[in-house]
C-alpha positions as CSV (number, residue, x, y, z in Angstrom):
1,X,-17.8,2.4,4.7
2,X,-19.8,4.0,2.2
3,X,-20.2,1.7,-1.1
4,X,-22.7,3.5,-2.9
5,X,-21.6,4.0,-6.7
6,X,-20.9,7.5,-6.3
7,X,-18.4,6.6,-3.3
8,X,-17.0,3.7,-5.6
9,X,-16.7,6.3,-8.6
10,X,-15.0,8.7,-6.4
11,X,-12.5,5.8,-5.5
12,X,-11.1,4.8,-8.7
13,X,-8.5,7.0,-9.4
14,X,-7.3,7.3,-6.1
15,X,-6.8,3.0,-5.7
16,X,-5.6,2.7,-8.9
17,X,-3.0,5.5,-8.3
18,X,-2.5,3.8,-4.8
19,X,-1.5,0.6,-5.9
20,X,0.1,1.5,-9.8
21,X,2.9,3.9,-8.1
22,X,3.3,1.5,-5.2
23,X,4.7,-1.0,-7.3
24,X,6.2,0.8,-9.8
25,X,8.5,2.2,-6.8
26,X,9.3,-1.2,-5.9
27,X,11.1,-1.5,-9.4
28,X,12.5,2.0,-9.5
29,X,14.6,1.8,-6.8
30,X,15.2,-1.7,-7.3
31,X,17.0,-1.1,-10.5
32,X,18.8,1.9,-8.6
33,X,20.5,-0.4,-6.6
34,X,21.4,-2.7,-9.5
35,X,18.4,-5.2,-10.0
36,X,17.0,-4.7,-13.6
37,X,14.4,-7.6,-13.7
38,X,11.8,-5.4,-12.9
39,X,12.8,-2.7,-15.8
40,X,12.9,-5.7,-18.1
41,X,9.3,-7.3,-17.9
42,X,8.0,-3.7,-18.3
43,X,6.6,-3.5,-14.5
44,X,8.5,0.0,-14.1
45,X,5.4,1.3,-15.1
46,X,2.3,3.8,-14.8
47,X,0.1,1.4,-16.5
48,X,-2.4,0.1,-14.4
49,X,-2.9,-2.9,-16.1
50,X,0.8,-4.3,-15.8
51,X,0.1,-4.6,-11.9
52,X,-3.2,-5.5,-11.8
53,X,-4.0,-8.8,-10.4
54,X,-7.5,-10.4,-11.9
55,X,-8.2,-12.2,-9.0
56,X,-6.4,-10.3,-6.0
57,X,-7.0,-6.5,-7.2
58,X,-10.4,-6.9,-8.7
59,X,-12.7,-10.3,-8.4
60,X,-11.7,-10.8,-4.0
61,X,-12.0,-6.9,-3.1
62,X,-15.2,-6.8,-5.5
63,X,-16.6,-9.8,-4.0
64,X,-16.2,-8.4,-0.4
65,X,-17.5,-5.0,-1.4
66,X,-20.7,-6.8,-3.1
67,X,-21.4,-8.4,0.2
68,X,-20.9,-5.6,2.4
69,X,-23.3,-3.6,0.4
70,X,-25.7,-6.7,0.0
71,X,-25.8,-7.4,3.6
72,X,-24.8,-4.2,5.7
73,X,-22.7,-3.8,8.3
74,X,-18.2,-3.4,8.3
75,X,-16.8,-5.2,5.5
76,X,-13.4,-6.7,5.5
77,X,-12.0,-5.3,2.3
78,X,-8.5,-7.2,1.3
79,X,-7.0,-7.6,-1.9
80,X,-3.6,-7.6,-3.6
81,X,-1.0,-6.7,-6.9
82,X,0.9,-8.1,-9.1
83,X,4.0,-8.0,-7.2
84,X,6.8,-6.5,-9.0
85,X,9.9,-8.9,-9.1
86,X,12.7,-8.0,-7.8
87,X,16.3,-10.3,-7.7
88,X,17.9,-9.4,-4.3
89,X,20.8,-11.4,-5.5
90,X,21.5,-8.4,-7.9
91,X,21.7,-6.0,-5.8
92,X,25.1,-4.6,-4.6
93,X,24.4,-5.0,-1.4
94,X,21.4,-7.5,-1.0
95,X,21.0,-7.6,2.3
96,X,21.4,-3.7,3.3
97,X,19.6,-2.9,-0.2
98,X,16.5,-5.0,0.6
99,X,15.3,-2.1,3.2
100,X,15.2,0.6,0.6
101,X,14.0,-1.8,-2.4
102,X,11.0,-2.6,0.0
103,X,10.2,0.7,2.1
104,X,9.9,2.2,-1.3
105,X,6.2,1.2,-1.5
106,X,5.2,2.6,1.7
107,X,6.8,5.2,1.0
108,X,5.5,6.2,-2.2
109,X,2.0,5.5,-0.5
110,X,3.1,8.3,1.9
111,X,3.8,10.5,-0.4
112,X,0.8,10.2,-2.0
113,X,-1.4,10.8,1.3
114,X,0.4,14.0,1.3
115,X,-0.1,15.4,-1.6
116,X,-4.2,14.3,-1.5
117,X,-3.7,16.1,1.6
118,X,-2.7,19.2,0.2
119,X,-5.4,18.8,-2.5
120,X,-7.9,18.3,-0.2
121,X,-6.7,21.7,1.6
122,X,-7.3,23.0,-2.0
123,X,-10.6,21.8,-2.5
124,X,-12.4,22.3,0.9
125,X,-14.9,25.1,1.5
126,X,-12.8,28.2,1.7
127,X,-10.2,26.5,-0.2
128,X,-8.8,27.7,-3.7
129,X,-10.6,25.4,-5.8
130,X,-14.1,24.3,-3.5
131,X,-15.5,20.9,-4.8
132,X,-17.4,18.3,-2.9
133,X,-16.8,15.6,-5.4
134,X,-12.9,16.1,-5.1
135,X,-13.0,16.6,-1.7
136,X,-14.5,13.2,-1.1
137,X,-12.1,11.8,-3.9
138,X,-9.0,13.6,-1.8
139,X,-10.1,11.9,1.6
140,X,-10.5,8.8,-0.1
141,X,-7.1,9.3,-1.8
142,X,-5.5,9.6,1.9
143,X,-7.2,6.9,3.0
144,X,-6.6,4.3,0.7
145,X,-2.7,5.5,0.7
146,X,-2.3,5.7,4.4
147,X,-4.0,1.7,4.8
148,X,-1.6,0.5,2.0
149,X,1.3,1.6,3.8
150,X,-0.1,0.5,7.5
151,X,-0.3,-2.9,6.1
152,X,2.5,-3.5,4.0
153,X,4.7,-2.0,7.1
154,X,3.6,-4.6,9.2
155,X,6.6,-6.7,9.8
156,X,5.7,-10.2,8.4
157,X,7.0,-11.8,4.7
158,X,6.1,-11.4,1.8
159,X,4.9,-7.9,2.9
160,X,7.4,-5.1,2.7
161,X,7.7,-4.8,6.7
162,X,8.8,-8.4,6.2
163,X,11.3,-7.7,3.8
164,X,12.8,-4.3,6.0
165,X,12.8,-6.7,9.1
166,X,14.8,-9.0,7.2
167,X,17.3,-6.5,6.4
168,X,17.4,-4.9,9.7
169,X,17.9,-8.1,11.8
170,X,21.4,-10.2,12.6
171,X,22.3,-12.9,9.6
172,X,20.7,-15.9,11.5
173,X,17.2,-14.5,12.8
174,X,17.2,-12.7,9.0
175,X,17.3,-16.1,7.6
176,X,14.4,-17.7,10.3
177,X,12.2,-15.1,9.8
178,X,12.4,-15.2,5.9
179,X,11.7,-19.1,6.8
180,X,8.1,-17.4,7.5
181,X,7.3,-16.0,4.0
182,X,6.2,-19.6,3.2
183,X,3.7,-19.2,5.3
184,X,2.7,-15.9,5.4
185,X,-0.5,-15.6,3.0
186,X,-2.1,-17.9,5.6
187,X,-0.9,-15.7,8.6
188,X,-2.4,-12.3,7.2
189,X,-5.4,-14.1,6.1
190,X,-5.9,-15.5,9.7
191,X,-4.8,-12.0,11.3
192,X,-7.6,-10.7,8.8
193,X,-10.5,-12.7,9.9
194,X,-9.5,-12.9,13.8
195,X,-9.4,-8.6,13.5
196,X,-5.8,-8.8,14.6
197,X,-4.8,-7.5,11.5
198,X,-6.5,-4.0,12.5
199,X,-4.5,-4.0,15.3
200,X,-1.6,-4.2,14.2
201,X,-1.9,-1.5,11.7
202,X,-3.0,1.2,14.1
203,X,0.3,2.4,14.8
204,X,1.5,2.8,11.3
205,X,-1.6,4.5,10.5
206,X,-1.4,6.8,13.6
207,X,2.0,7.7,12.7
208,X,1.1,8.5,9.0
209,X,-1.9,10.8,10.1
210,X,0.6,12.5,12.5
211,X,3.2,12.9,10.0
212,X,0.8,14.7,8.0
213,X,-0.8,16.9,10.3
214,X,2.8,17.9,11.2
215,X,3.9,18.5,7.6
216,X,0.8,20.2,6.8
217,X,0.5,22.2,10.3
218,X,-2.7,21.2,11.2
219,X,-1.6,20.8,14.8
């Protein structure tokens, strides 16, 4: 992974958009299904400052990037934004509607990956507006959004995939799986350190790549 100053500068816009729109999508869909908690706290917003967590979005990824740049080799890049608050009890059909609220974030990331892929075709050599810098930015935009989509679809609470699983499972299994959430962060960090997190993400990454290629007639 390239951690040059140029790559970091070109990656700022795609990363900020990926995080901001992912979180805002949760709040927007929750409002549509009856929960206005995020709206009342000003979290249905395109202002990235409302979604950035100083530790999870800036400090932890920054330290990992700095370590990779200093010591070389592949980096374990991990971070998080401030979760958009959702009171699932306010949803009109809490268990059913939870699926759509949870899926909104990954869906927003896939939509952004698709837009970056369209932009990539426009700025590639031979495109309408060829530009090396914009081409690199588009590649980053596609990658970061597919990675965020794949990560959040892993069915471990409190990731979005965990919420989706709780929504789909029969009530007794859903209740049992929801109790895993108290250990969710520890499980995710353990999977990250052991390299298993990447393996769990691969099927979702491949699915995203396949859908992009199919939609843009690249196959």
